[in-house]
C-alpha positions in Angstrom: 68.2 32.3 67.8 70.5 35.3 67.7 70.5 37.7 64.7 71.9 36.3 61.5 71.7 32.7 62.6 69.7 30.2 60.6 69.7 26.5 60.8 71.5 24.8 57.9 68.4 22.9 56.9 66.4 26.2 56.7 69.0 28.2 54.6 68.2 26.6 51.3 64.4 27.3 51.6 65.0 30.8 52.9 67.4 31.7 50.1 65.2 30.0 47.5 62.1 31.8 48.7 63.8 35.2 48.8 65.5 34.6 45.4 62.2 33.6 43.9 60.5 36.8 45.2 63.4 39.0 43.9 63.3 37.5 40.4 59.5 37.7 40.4 59.3 41.3 41.3 62.6 42.7 39.9 63.7 40.2 37.2 67.0 38.4 37.0 69.8 40.6 38.3 73.3 40.0 39.4 72.7 42.0 42.5 69.7 43.5 44.2 69.4 46.7 46.3 69.2 46.4 50.1 65.6 47.7 50.1 64.6 45.1 47.5 66.1 42.3 49.5 64.6 43.6 52.8 61.1 43.7 51.2 61.5 40.3 49.6 62.4 38.8 53.0 59.4 40.5 54.7 57.0 39.6 51.8 57.9 35.9 52.2 57.2 36.1 55.9 60.7 35.9 57.3 62.1 37.8 60.2 64.5 40.7 59.7 66.8 38.9 62.1 67.9 36.5 59.3 67.9 38.9 56.3 71.7 39.1 56.5 71.8 35.7 54.8 69.9 37.2 51.9 72.2 40.2 51.8 75.1 37.8 51.7 73.6 36.0 48.7 71.9 38.7 46.7 73.7 42.0 47.4 77.1 43.2 46.2 79.8 42.3 48.7 80.6 45.9 49.5 76.9 46.5 50.3 76.8 43.6 52.7 79.9 44.9 54.5 78.6 48.5 54.6 75.2 47.4 56.0 76.8 45.5 58.8 79.4 48.2 59.6 76.6 50.8 59.7 74.6 48.6 62.1 77.7 48.0 64.3 77.5 44.2 63.6 80.4 42.0 63.0 79.6 39.5 60.3 82.4 38.0 58.2 81.2 38.1 54.6 83.7 35.5 53.3 82.9 33.0 56.0 79.2 33.5 55.7 79.2 33.3 51.9 81.4 30.2 52.0 79.1 28.5 54.6 76.0 29.5 52.6 77.3 28.1 49.3 78.5 24.9 50.9 75.1 24.3 52.6 73.2 25.2 49.4 75.2 22.6 47.5 74.7 19.9 50.1 78.2 20.2 51.6 80.1 20.6 48.4 83.4 22.5 48.3 83.7 25.9 46.7 87.5 26.0 46.7 88.8 28.1 43.8 85.4 29.8 43.1 85.4 33.6 43.5 82.7 34.0 46.2 82.3 37.6 45.3 80.6 36.6 42.1 76.9 37.2 41.8 74.6 34.2 42.2 74.0 34.3 38.5 77.8 34.1 37.7 78.7 30.9 39.6 80.7 28.6 37.3 79.9 24.9 37.2 76.9 25.3 39.4 73.5 24.4 38.0 71.1 26.9 39.7 68.2 24.7 38.7 69.5 22.1 41.2 69.6 24.7 44.0 66.5 26.7 43.0 63.9 24.5 41.4 61.8 27.6 40.4 64.7 29.2 38.5 64.2 29.2 34.8 67.1 30.1 32.5 
């Protein structure tokens, strides 16, 4: 599978695993630093080839874009984040939601339904 590709059925587990590791090691934060995300991906046993999905979810939008620009990769933040949110919510629509919000700021989304480990 090429870099940054992940089967839809695997995205929820991947994002949940990485999110759980980030919260466990760094606490609840709106955004995490790239090195924290990279380490969480590796610590959970995932390939660096798919860490862009974790950057899309847990890093500031500007950081995601800068990382891909620096690597010479073309990844569209808006389309990736929209796809990720839709797949995490089981195909639900995110029209009208500011996708640049941090994962902790999503309105009307019960994170407990997406991440069964997440405790408010």
